PyMOL Python script that loads the backbone (N, CA, C, O; Angstrom):
from pymol import cmd

cmd.read_pdbstr("""\
ATOM      1  N   ASN A   1     -92.209-115.734  14.748  1.00  0.00           N
ATOM      2  CA  ASN A   1     -92.504-114.755  15.772  1.00  0.00           C
ATOM      3  C   ASN A   1     -92.457-113.366  15.141  1.00  0.00           C
ATOM      4  O   ASN A   1     -91.471-112.984  14.511  1.00  0.00           O
ATOM      5  N   GLU A   2     -93.529-112.632  15.321  1.00  0.00           N
ATOM      6  CA  GLU A   2     -93.662-111.319  14.688  1.00  0.00           C
ATOM      7  C   GLU A   2     -92.605-110.330  15.175  1.00  0.00           C
ATOM      8  O   GLU A   2     -92.079-109.541  14.390  1.00  0.00           O
ATOM      9  N   MET A   3     -92.296-110.373  16.469  1.00  0.00           N
ATOM     10  CA  MET A   3     -91.301-109.446  17.021  1.00  0.00           C
ATOM     11  C   MET A   3     -89.917-109.721  16.426  1.00  0.00           C
ATOM     12  O   MET A   3     -89.178-108.781  16.135  1.00  0.00           O
ATOM     13  N   ALA A   4     -89.562-110.975  16.246  1.00  0.00           N
ATOM     14  CA  ALA A   4     -88.263-111.323  15.653  1.00  0.00           C
ATOM     15  C   ALA A   4     -88.171-110.819  14.219  1.00  0.00           C
ATOM     16  O   ALA A   4     -87.113-110.358  13.791  1.00  0.00           O
ATOM     17  N   GLU A   5     -89.274-110.905  13.473  1.00  0.00           N
ATOM     18  CA  GLU A   5     -89.279-110.401  12.096  1.00  0.00           C
ATOM     19  C   GLU A   5     -89.072-108.888  12.069  1.00  0.00           C
ATOM     20  O   GLU A   5     -88.346-108.367  11.223  1.00  0.00           O
ATOM     21  N   ILE A   6     -89.716-108.191  13.004  1.00  0.00           N
ATOM     22  CA  ILE A   6     -89.558-106.732  13.082  1.00  0.00           C
ATOM     23  C   ILE A   6     -88.120-106.368  13.421  1.00  0.00           C
ATOM     24  O   ILE A   6     -87.549-105.461  12.817  1.00  0.00           O
ATOM     25  N   GLU A   7     -87.521-107.084  14.401  1.00  0.00           N
ATOM     26  CA  GLU A   7     -86.130-106.819  14.772  1.00  0.00           C
ATOM     27  C   GLU A   7     -85.197-107.055  13.593  1.00  0.00           C
ATOM     28  O   GLU A   7     -84.262-106.283  13.380  1.00  0.00           O
ATOM     29  N   ASP A   8     -85.444-108.123  12.816  1.00  0.00           N
ATOM     30  CA  ASP A   8     -84.613-108.399  11.639  1.00  0.00           C
ATOM     31  C   ASP A   8     -84.713-107.267  10.618  1.00  0.00           C
ATOM     32  O   ASP A   8     -83.708-106.862  10.032  1.00  0.00           O
ATOM     33  N   LEU A   9     -85.913-106.763  10.411  1.00  0.00           N
ATOM     34  CA  LEU A   9     -86.097-105.650   9.475  1.00  0.00           C
ATOM     35  C   LEU A   9     -85.360-104.409   9.941  1.00  0.00           C
ATOM     36  O   LEU A   9     -84.731-103.721   9.137  1.00  0.00           O
ATOM     37  N   LEU A  10     -85.433-104.114  11.242  1.00  0.00           N
ATOM     38  CA  LEU A  10     -84.739-102.943  11.783  1.00  0.00           C
ATOM     39  C   LEU A  10     -83.235-103.087  11.642  1.00  0.00           C
ATOM     40  O   LEU A  10     -82.551-102.125  11.293  1.00  0.00           O
ATOM     41  N   LEU A  11     -82.710-104.280  11.910  1.00  0.00           N
ATOM     42  CA  LEU A  11     -81.276-104.491  11.779  1.00  0.00           C
ATOM     43  C   LEU A  11     -80.822-104.323  10.334  1.00  0.00           C
ATOM     44  O   LEU A  11     -79.757-103.761  10.079  1.00  0.00           O
ATOM     45  N   ASP A  12     -81.623-104.804   9.390  1.00  0.00           N
ATOM     46  CA  ASP A  12     -81.292-104.635   7.973  1.00  0.00           C
ATOM     47  C   ASP A  12     -81.337-103.169   7.568  1.00  0.00           C
ATOM     48  O   ASP A  12     -80.583-102.749   6.691  1.00  0.00           O
ATOM     49  N   TRP A  13     -82.205-102.389   8.191  1.00  0.00           N
ATOM     50  CA  TRP A  13     -82.386-100.994   7.844  1.00  0.00           C
ATOM     51  C   TRP A  13     -81.256-100.121   8.360  1.00  0.00           C
ATOM     52  O   TRP A  13     -81.004 -99.060   7.790  1.00  0.00           O
ATOM     53  N   GLU A  14     -80.569-100.526   9.411  1.00  0.00           N
ATOM     54  CA  GLU A  14     -79.530 -99.713  10.040  1.00  0.00           C
ATOM     55  C   GLU A  14     -78.228 -99.757   9.263  1.00  0.00           C
ATOM     56  O   GLU A  14     -77.219-100.253   9.763  1.00  0.00           O
ATOM     57  N   LEU A  15     -78.246 -99.247   8.060  1.00  0.00           N
ATOM     58  CA  LEU A  15     -77.039 -99.173   7.248  1.00  0.00           C
ATOM     59  C   LEU A  15     -76.323 -97.864   7.531  1.00  0.00           C
ATOM     60  O   LEU A  15     -76.974 -96.873   7.860  1.00  0.00           O
ATOM     61  N   PRO A  16     -75.006 -97.832   7.412  1.00  0.00           N
ATOM     62  CA  PRO A  16     -74.286 -96.587   7.673  1.00  0.00           C
ATOM     63  C   PRO A  16     -74.589 -95.531   6.607  1.00  0.00           C
ATOM     64  O   PRO A  16     -74.768 -95.843   5.430  1.00  0.00           O
ATOM     65  N   PHE A  17     -74.642 -94.293   7.046  1.00  0.00           N
ATOM     66  CA  PHE A  17     -74.792 -93.189   6.105  1.00  0.00           C
ATOM     67  C   PHE A  17     -73.459 -92.967   5.416  1.00  0.00           C
ATOM     68  O   PHE A  17     -72.420 -93.426   5.891  1.00  0.00           O
ATOM     69  N   GLU A  18     -73.494 -92.265   4.302  1.00  0.00           N
ATOM     70  CA  GLU A  18     -72.270 -91.995   3.562  1.00  0.00           C
ATOM     71  C   GLU A  18     -71.260 -91.302   4.474  1.00  0.00           C
ATOM     72  O   GLU A  18     -71.593 -90.320   5.137  1.00  0.00           O
ATOM     73  N   GLY A  19     -70.041 -91.806   4.509  1.00  0.00           N
ATOM     74  CA  GLY A  19     -68.998 -91.231   5.339  1.00  0.00           C
ATOM     75  C   GLY A  19     -68.907 -91.849   6.724  1.00  0.00           C
ATOM     76  O   GLY A  19     -67.929 -91.615   7.434  1.00  0.00           O
ATOM     77  N   GLN A  20     -69.906 -92.635   7.129  1.00  0.00           N
ATOM     78  CA  GLN A  20     -69.858 -93.302   8.431  1.00  0.00           C
ATOM     79  C   GLN A  20     -69.315 -94.706   8.255  1.00  0.00           C
ATOM     80  O   GLN A  20     -69.552 -95.364   7.242  1.00  0.00           O
ATOM     81  N   LYS A  21     -68.577 -95.154   9.270  1.00  0.00           N
ATOM     82  CA  LYS A  21     -68.131 -96.537   9.190  1.00  0.00           C
ATOM     83  C   LYS A  21     -69.191 -97.445   9.798  1.00  0.00           C
ATOM     84  O   LYS A  21     -70.000 -97.022  10.624  1.00  0.00           O
ATOM     85  N   LYS A  22     -69.166 -98.687   9.375  1.00  0.00           N
ATOM     86  CA  LYS A  22     -70.136 -99.659   9.851  1.00  0.00           C
ATOM     87  C   LYS A  22     -69.873 -99.960  11.324  1.00  0.00           C
ATOM     88  O   LYS A  22     -68.722-100.082  11.743  1.00  0.00           O
ATOM     89  N   GLU A  23     -70.932-100.077  12.097  1.00  0.00           N
ATOM     90  CA  GLU A  23     -70.821-100.358  13.532  1.00  0.00           C
ATOM     91  C   GLU A  23     -70.268-101.759  13.759  1.00  0.00           C
ATOM     92  O   GLU A  23     -70.618-102.699  13.045  1.00  0.00           O
ATOM     93  N   THR A  24     -69.408-101.889  14.752  1.00  0.00           N
ATOM     94  CA  THR A  24     -68.856-103.177  15.138  1.00  0.00           C
ATOM     95  C   THR A  24     -69.626-103.707  16.341  1.00  0.00           C
ATOM     96  O   THR A  24     -69.998-102.943  17.231  1.00  0.00           O
ATOM     97  N   TYR A  25     -69.860-105.003  16.364  1.00  0.00           N
ATOM     98  CA  TYR A  25     -70.568-105.646  17.467  1.00  0.00           C
ATOM     99  C   TYR A  25     -69.693-106.736  18.063  1.00  0.00           C
ATOM    100  O   TYR A  25     -68.904-107.366  17.359  1.00  0.00           O
ATOM    101  N   TYR A  26     -69.839-106.955  19.368  1.00  0.00           N
ATOM    102  CA  TYR A  26     -69.157-108.037  20.055  1.00  0.00           C
ATOM    103  C   TYR A  26     -70.171-109.115  20.398  1.00  0.00           C
ATOM    104  O   TYR A  26     -71.252-108.823  20.910  1.00  0.00           O
ATOM    105  N   ASN A  27     -69.816-110.361  20.115  1.00  0.00           N
ATOM    106  CA  ASN A  27     -70.684-111.484  20.446  1.00  0.00           C
ATOM    107  C   ASN A  27     -70.478-111.865  21.912  1.00  0.00           C
ATOM    108  O   ASN A  27     -69.358-112.132  22.349  1.00  0.00           O
ATOM    109  N   TYR A  28     -71.564-111.883  22.650  1.00  0.00           N
ATOM    110  CA  TYR A  28     -71.554-112.284  24.053  1.00  0.00           C
ATOM    111  C   TYR A  28     -72.532-113.428  24.242  1.00  0.00           C
ATOM    112  O   TYR A  28     -73.530-113.524  23.529  1.00  0.00           O
ATOM    113  N   HIS A  29     -72.245-114.298  25.206  1.00  0.00           N
ATOM    114  CA  HIS A  29     -73.234-115.322  25.560  1.00  0.00           C
ATOM    115  C   HIS A  29     -73.188-115.563  27.069  1.00  0.00           C
ATOM    116  O   HIS A  29     -72.150-115.411  27.711  1.00  0.00           O
ATOM    117  N   CYS A  30     -74.347-115.945  27.613  1.00  0.00           N
ATOM    118  CA  CYS A  30     -74.482-116.184  29.045  1.00  0.00           C
ATOM    119  C   CYS A  30     -73.918-117.553  29.390  1.00  0.00           C
ATOM    120  O   CYS A  30     -74.213-118.549  28.729  1.00  0.00           O
ATOM    121  N   GLN A  31     -73.108-117.587  30.427  1.00  0.00           N
ATOM    122  CA  GLN A  31     -72.508-118.836  30.868  1.00  0.00           C
ATOM    123  C   GLN A  31     -73.535-119.744  31.545  1.00  0.00           C
ATOM    124  O   GLN A  31     -73.333-120.956  31.625  1.00  0.00           O
ATOM    125  N   LYS A  32     -74.635-119.165  32.030  1.00  0.00           N
ATOM    126  CA  LYS A  32     -75.617-119.968  32.766  1.00  0.00           C
ATOM    127  C   LYS A  32     -76.758-120.470  31.875  1.00  0.00           C
ATOM    128  O   LYS A  32     -77.024-121.672  31.840  1.00  0.00           O
ATOM    129  N   CYS A  33     -77.440-119.560  31.149  1.00  0.00           N
ATOM    130  CA  CYS A  33     -78.621-119.971  30.367  1.00  0.00           C
ATOM    131  C   CYS A  33     -78.347-120.095  28.869  1.00  0.00           C
ATOM    132  O   CYS A  33     -79.182-120.619  28.132  1.00  0.00           O
ATOM    133  N   GLY A  34     -77.174-119.613  28.403  1.00  0.00           N
ATOM    134  CA  GLY A  34     -76.827-119.740  26.998  1.00  0.00           C
ATOM    135  C   GLY A  34     -77.363-118.638  26.099  1.00  0.00           C
ATOM    136  O   GLY A  34     -77.162-118.688  24.885  1.00  0.00           O
ATOM    137  N   TYR A  35     -78.049-117.631  26.669  1.00  0.00           N
ATOM    138  CA  TYR A  35     -78.573-116.515  25.863  1.00  0.00           C
ATOM    139  C   TYR A  35     -77.424-115.848  25.117  1.00  0.00           C
ATOM    140  O   TYR A  35     -76.347-115.645  25.677  1.00  0.00           O
ATOM    141  N   LYS A  36     -77.660-115.505  23.839  1.00  0.00           N
ATOM    142  CA  LYS A  36     -76.634-114.859  23.012  1.00  0.00           C
ATOM    143  C   LYS A  36     -77.118-113.482  22.581  1.00  0.00           C
ATOM    144  O   LYS A  36     -78.302-113.277  22.315  1.00  0.00           O
ATOM    145  N   GLU A  37     -76.174-112.540  22.517  1.00  0.00           N
ATOM    146  CA  GLU A  37     -76.518-111.185  22.094  1.00  0.00           C
ATOM    147  C   GLU A  37     -75.305-110.534  21.445  1.00  0.00           C
ATOM    148  O   GLU A  37     -74.168-110.752  21.862  1.00  0.00           O
ATOM    149  N   GLU A  38     -75.566-109.733  20.421  1.00  0.00           N
ATOM    150  CA  GLU A  38     -74.524-108.920  19.798  1.00  0.00           C
ATOM    151  C   GLU A  38     -74.600-107.540  20.441  1.00  0.00           C
ATOM    152  O   GLU A  38     -75.602-106.838  20.303  1.00  0.00           O
ATOM    153  N   VAL A  39     -73.544-107.157  21.137  1.00  0.00           N
ATOM    154  CA  VAL A  39     -73.508-105.898  21.871  1.00  0.00           C
ATOM    155  C   VAL A  39     -72.677-104.902  21.070  1.00  0.00           C
ATOM    156  O   VAL A  39     -71.557-105.219  20.669  1.00  0.00           O
ATOM    157  N   PRO A  40     -73.214-103.683  20.825  1.00  0.00           N
ATOM    158  CA  PRO A  40     -72.434-102.681  20.093  1.00  0.00           C
ATOM    159  C   PRO A  40     -71.103-102.392  20.788  1.00  0.00           C
ATOM    160  O   PRO A  40     -71.034-102.306  22.014  1.00  0.00           O
ATOM    161  N   ALA A  41     -70.063-102.246  19.991  1.00  0.00           N
ATOM    162  CA  ALA A  41     -68.711-102.040  20.526  1.00  0.00           C
ATOM    163  C   ALA A  41     -68.627-100.806  21.404  1.00  0.00           C
ATOM    164  O   ALA A  41     -67.887-100.810  22.388  1.00  0.00           O
ATOM    165  N   PHE A  42     -69.371 -99.739  21.077  1.00  0.00           N
ATOM    166  CA  PHE A  42     -69.245 -98.517  21.878  1.00  0.00           C
ATOM    167  C   PHE A  42     -69.737 -98.747  23.312  1.00  0.00           C
ATOM    168  O   PHE A  42     -69.238 -98.104  24.235  1.00  0.00           O
ATOM    169  N   ILE A  43     -70.698 -99.645  23.517  1.00  0.00           N
ATOM    170  CA  ILE A  43     -71.184 -99.943  24.869  1.00  0.00           C
ATOM    171  C   ILE A  43     -70.111-100.701  25.653  1.00  0.00           C
ATOM    172  O   ILE A  43     -69.821-100.370  26.802  1.00  0.00           O
ATOM    173  N   VAL A  44     -69.529-101.716  25.022  1.00  0.00           N
ATOM    174  CA  VAL A  44     -68.482-102.497  25.678  1.00  0.00           C
ATOM    175  C   VAL A  44     -67.282-101.616  25.985  1.00  0.00           C
ATOM    176  O   VAL A  44     -66.702-101.712  27.067  1.00  0.00           O
ATOM    177  N   ASP A  45     -66.903-100.754  25.038  1.00  0.00           N
ATOM    178  CA  ASP A  45     -65.762 -99.856  25.243  1.00  0.00           C
ATOM    179  C   ASP A  45     -66.012 -98.901  26.410  1.00  0.00           C
ATOM    180  O   ASP A  45     -65.097 -98.622  27.185  1.00  0.00           O
ATOM    181  N   GLU A  46     -67.237 -98.400  26.543  1.00  0.00           N
ATOM    182  CA  GLU A  46     -67.581 -97.520  27.676  1.00  0.00           C
ATOM    183  C   GLU A  46     -67.451 -98.274  28.992  1.00  0.00           C
ATOM    184  O   GLU A  46     -66.949 -97.725  29.973  1.00  0.00           O
ATOM    185  N   MET A  47     -67.894 -99.518  29.022  1.00  0.00           N
ATOM    186  CA  MET A  47     -67.807-100.323  30.244  1.00  0.00           C
ATOM    187  C   MET A  47     -66.353-100.603  30.604  1.00  0.00           C
ATOM    188  O   MET A  47     -65.988-100.596  31.780  1.00  0.00           O
ATOM    189  N   LYS A  48     -65.517-100.850  29.585  1.00  0.00           N
ATOM    190  CA  LYS A  48     -64.097-101.058  29.849  1.00  0.00           C
ATOM    191  C   LYS A  48     -63.476 -99.794  30.430  1.00  0.00           C
ATOM    192  O   LYS A  48     -62.653 -99.873  31.342  1.00  0.00           O
ATOM    193  N   ALA A  49     -63.860 -98.636  29.915  1.00  0.00           N
ATOM    194  CA  ALA A  49     -63.334 -97.371  30.425  1.00  0.00           C
ATOM    195  C   ALA A  49     -63.784 -97.145  31.872  1.00  0.00           C
ATOM    196  O   ALA A  49     -62.997 -96.680  32.697  1.00  0.00           O
ATOM    197  N   MET A  50     -65.038 -97.468  32.183  1.00  0.00           N
ATOM    198  CA  MET A  50     -65.535 -97.309  33.557  1.00  0.00           C
ATOM    199  C   MET A  50     -64.806 -98.250  34.510  1.00  0.00           C
ATOM    200  O   MET A  50     -64.522 -97.874  35.647  1.00  0.00           O
ATOM    201  N   ASP A  51     -64.494 -99.484  34.059  1.00  0.00           N
ATOM    202  CA  ASP A  51     -63.746-100.421  34.889  1.00  0.00           C
ATOM    203  C   ASP A  51     -62.397 -99.825  35.278  1.00  0.00           C
ATOM    204  O   ASP A  51     -61.963 -99.949  36.423  1.00  0.00           O
ATOM    205  N   LYS A  52     -61.735 -99.174  34.312  1.00  0.00           N
ATOM    206  CA  LYS A  52     -60.428 -98.568  34.599  1.00  0.00           C
ATOM    207  C   LYS A  52     -60.573 -97.413  35.584  1.00  0.00           C
ATOM    208  O   LYS A  52     -59.736 -97.243  36.470  1.00  0.00           O
ATOM    209  N   LEU A  53     -61.644 -96.612  35.431  1.00  0.00           N
ATOM    210  CA  LEU A  53     -61.870 -95.497  36.344  1.00  0.00           C
ATOM    211  C   LEU A  53     -62.175 -95.977  37.754  1.00  0.00           C
ATOM    212  O   LEU A  53     -61.805 -95.322  38.728  1.00  0.00           O
ATOM    213  N   ASP A  54     -62.844 -97.112  37.869  1.00  0.00           N
ATOM    214  CA  ASP A  54     -63.194 -97.669  39.175  1.00  0.00           C
ATOM    215  C   ASP A  54     -62.071 -98.515  39.768  1.00  0.00           C
ATOM    216  O   ASP A  54     -62.240 -99.141  40.815  1.00  0.00           O
ATOM    217  N   ASN A  55     -60.923 -98.526  39.089  1.00  0.00           N
ATOM    218  CA  ASN A  55     -59.765 -99.306  39.505  1.00  0.00           C
ATOM    219  C   ASN A  55     -60.036-100.804  39.559  1.00  0.00           C
ATOM    220  O   ASN A  55     -59.349-101.530  40.278  1.00  0.00           O
ATOM    221  N   LEU A  56     -61.025-101.272  38.811  1.00  0.00           N
ATOM    222  CA  LEU A  56     -61.269-102.709  38.745  1.00  0.00           C
ATOM    223  C   LEU A  56     -60.248-103.348  37.815  1.00  0.00           C
ATOM    224  O   LEU A  56     -59.727-104.430  38.084  1.00  0.00           O
ATOM    225  N   GLY A  57     -59.975-102.654  36.714  1.00  0.00           N
ATOM    226  CA  GLY A  57     -58.901-103.020  35.816  1.00  0.00           C
ATOM    227  C   GLY A  57     -58.847-104.476  35.383  1.00  0.00           C
ATOM    228  O   GLY A  57     -57.756-105.008  35.178  1.00  0.00           O
ATOM    229  N   SER A  58     -59.986-105.135  35.237  1.00  0.00           N
ATOM    230  CA  SER A  58     -59.947-106.529  34.806  1.00  0.00           C
ATOM    231  C   SER A  58     -59.415-106.601  33.380  1.00  0.00           C
ATOM    232  O   SER A  58     -59.886-105.871  32.509  1.00  0.00           O
ATOM    233  N   PRO A  59     -58.437-107.474  33.131  1.00  0.00           N
ATOM    234  CA  PRO A  59     -57.880-107.571  31.787  1.00  0.00           C
ATOM    235  C   PRO A  59     -58.902-108.161  30.818  1.00  0.00           C
ATOM    236  O   PRO A  59     -59.749-108.964  31.209  1.00  0.00           O
ATOM    237  N   GLY A  60     -58.814-107.760  29.566  1.00  0.00           N
ATOM    238  CA  GLY A  60     -59.715-108.306  28.562  1.00  0.00           C
ATOM    239  C   GLY A  60     -61.053-107.595  28.532  1.00  0.00           C
ATOM    240  O   GLY A  60     -61.154-106.403  28.820  1.00  0.00           O
ATOM    241  N   MET A  61     -62.069-108.349  28.181  1.00  0.00           N
ATOM    242  CA  MET A  61     -63.402-107.793  27.990  1.00  0.00           C
ATOM    243  C   MET A  61     -64.224-107.868  29.277  1.00  0.00           C
ATOM    244  O   MET A  61     -64.054-108.792  30.073  1.00  0.00           O
ATOM    245  N   PRO A  62     -65.122-106.888  29.479  1.00  0.00           N
ATOM    246  CA  PRO A  62     -65.956-106.915  30.682  1.00  0.00           C
ATOM    247  C   PRO A  62     -66.997-108.032  30.616  1.00  0.00           C
ATOM    248  O   PRO A  62     -67.423-108.440  29.535  1.00  0.00           O
ATOM    249  N   ILE A  63     -67.396-108.515  31.784  1.00  0.00           N
ATOM    250  CA  ILE A  63     -68.485-109.482  31.878  1.00  0.00           C
ATOM    251  C   ILE A  63     -69.769-108.678  32.052  1.00  0.00           C
ATOM    252  O   ILE A  63     -69.846-107.796  32.907  1.00  0.00           O
ATOM    253  N   LEU A  64     -70.782-108.989  31.230  1.00  0.00           N
ATOM    254  CA  LEU A  64     -72.046-108.263  31.264  1.00  0.00           C
ATOM    255  C   LEU A  64     -73.102-109.065  32.013  1.00  0.00           C
ATOM    256  O   LEU A  64     -72.985-110.284  32.138  1.00  0.00           O
ATOM    257  N   GLU A  65     -74.128-108.386  32.510  1.00  0.00           N
ATOM    258  CA  GLU A  65     -75.236-109.061  33.176  1.00  0.00           C
ATOM    259  C   GLU A  65     -76.199-109.615  32.143  1.00  0.00           C
ATOM    260  O   GLU A  65     -76.538-108.933  31.175  1.00  0.00           O
ATOM    261  N   CYS A  66     -76.637-110.836  32.341  1.00  0.00           N
ATOM    262  CA  CYS A  66     -77.619-111.447  31.445  1.00  0.00           C
ATOM    263  C   CYS A  66     -78.994-110.850  31.745  1.00  0.00           C
ATOM    264  O   CYS A  66     -79.368-110.734  32.912  1.00  0.00           O
ATOM    265  N   PRO A  67     -79.757-110.468  30.707  1.00  0.00           N
ATOM    266  CA  PRO A  67     -81.080-109.895  30.942  1.00  0.00           C
ATOM    267  C   PRO A  67     -82.138-110.946  31.305  1.00  0.00           C
ATOM    268  O   PRO A  67     -83.259-110.587  31.667  1.00  0.00           O
ATOM    269  N   TYR A  68     -81.795-112.242  31.211  1.00  0.00           N
ATOM    270  CA  TYR A  68     -82.782-113.298  31.428  1.00  0.00           C
ATOM    271  C   TYR A  68     -82.528-114.165  32.656  1.00  0.00           C
ATOM    272  O   TYR A  68     -83.422-114.893  33.087  1.00  0.00           O
ATOM    273  N   CYS A  69     -81.326-114.103  33.227  1.00  0.00           N
ATOM    274  CA  CYS A  69     -81.028-114.916  34.407  1.00  0.00           C
ATOM    275  C   CYS A  69     -79.917-114.218  35.190  1.00  0.00           C
ATOM    276  O   CYS A  69     -79.381-113.211  34.728  1.00  0.00           O
ATOM    277  N   PRO A  70     -79.567-114.734  36.355  1.00  0.00           N
ATOM    278  CA  PRO A  70     -78.492-114.085  37.131  1.00  0.00           C
ATOM    279  C   PRO A  70     -77.082-114.440  36.655  1.00  0.00           C
ATOM    280  O   PRO A  70     -76.111-114.159  37.358  1.00  0.00           O
ATOM    281  N   GLY A  71     -76.954-115.040  35.497  1.00  0.00           N
ATOM    282  CA  GLY A  71     -75.642-115.427  34.982  1.00  0.00           C
ATOM    283  C   GLY A  71     -74.874-114.264  34.380  1.00  0.00           C
ATOM    284  O   GLY A  71     -75.432-113.192  34.146  1.00  0.00           O
ATOM    285  N   GLY A  72     -73.593-114.483  34.133  1.00  0.00           N
ATOM    286  CA  GLY A  72     -72.740-113.482  33.514  1.00  0.00           C
ATOM    287  C   GLY A  72     -72.539-113.778  32.038  1.00  0.00           C
ATOM    288  O   GLY A  72     -72.330-114.925  31.640  1.00  0.00           O
ATOM    289  N   MET A  73     -72.606-112.726  31.236  1.00  0.00           N
ATOM    290  CA  MET A  73     -72.393-112.870  29.794  1.00  0.00           C
ATOM    291  C   MET A  73     -70.939-112.573  29.488  1.00  0.00           C
ATOM    292  O   MET A  73     -70.402-111.550  29.914  1.00  0.00           O
ATOM    293  N   VAL A  74     -70.297-113.478  28.741  1.00  0.00           N
ATOM    294  CA  VAL A  74     -68.886-113.329  28.423  1.00  0.00           C
ATOM    295  C   VAL A  74     -68.680-113.131  26.928  1.00  0.00           C
ATOM    296  O   VAL A  74     -69.490-113.562  26.107  1.00  0.00           O
ATOM    297  N   TYR A  75     -67.596-112.479  26.600  1.00  0.00           N
ATOM    298  CA  TYR A  75     -67.206-112.169  25.225  1.00  0.00           C
ATOM    299  C   TYR A  75     -66.855-113.442  24.469  1.00  0.00           C
ATOM    300  O   TYR A  75     -66.120-114.291  24.973  1.00  0.00           O
ATOM    301  N   LYS A  76     -67.389-113.570  23.246  1.00  0.00           N
ATOM    302  CA  LYS A  76     -67.114-114.740  22.425  1.00  0.00           C
ATOM    303  C   LYS A  76     -66.578-114.386  21.034  1.00  0.00           C
ATOM    304  O   LYS A  76     -66.522-115.257  20.165  1.00  0.00           O
ATOM    305  N   GLY A  77     -66.188-113.149  20.806  1.00  0.00           N
ATOM    306  CA  GLY A  77     -65.633-112.799  19.506  1.00  0.00           C
ATOM    307  C   GLY A  77     -66.296-111.571  18.919  1.00  0.00           C
ATOM    308  O   GLY A  77     -67.343-111.121  19.386  1.00  0.00           O
ATOM    309  N   GLU A  78     -65.660-111.037  17.881  1.00  0.00           N
ATOM    310  CA  GLU A  78     -66.122-109.798  17.251  1.00  0.00           C
ATOM    311  C   GLU A  78     -66.948-110.128  16.007  1.00  0.00           C
ATOM    312  O   GLU A  78     -66.643-111.076  15.283  1.00  0.00           O
ATOM    313  N   LYS A  79     -67.983-109.347  15.769  1.00  0.00           N
ATOM    314  CA  LYS A  79     -68.796-109.500  14.564  1.00  0.00           C
ATOM    315  C   LYS A  79     -69.064-108.122  14.014  1.00  0.00           C
ATOM    316  O   LYS A  79     -69.365-107.194  14.764  1.00  0.00           O
ATOM    317  N   GLU A  80     -68.953-107.979  12.683  1.00  0.00           N
ATOM    318  CA  GLU A  80     -69.263-106.694  12.064  1.00  0.00           C
ATOM    319  C   GLU A  80     -70.670-106.707  11.544  1.00  0.00           C
ATOM    320  O   GLU A  80     -71.131-105.713  10.983  1.00  0.00           O
TER     321      GLU A  80
END
""", "prot")
cmd.dss("prot")
cmd.show_as("cartoon", "prot")
cmd.util.cbc("prot")
cmd.orient("prot")
């Protein structure tokens, strides 16, 4: 698939500049359809902060919406 090849090239190109640390990603997968995605840590951290502000305060990692079905995406571990 041509789009997958382009995405792979872009991911390989996103190297940290000198003095920057490498971005951390969290592995998420959908409980309903099985879709998997690596979500940048800064996005997950922002969602956790918003949960605290909204007094939702769910312990652990936030559940994300799946872009392909009405299922919830759950945290499955950290990937650098």
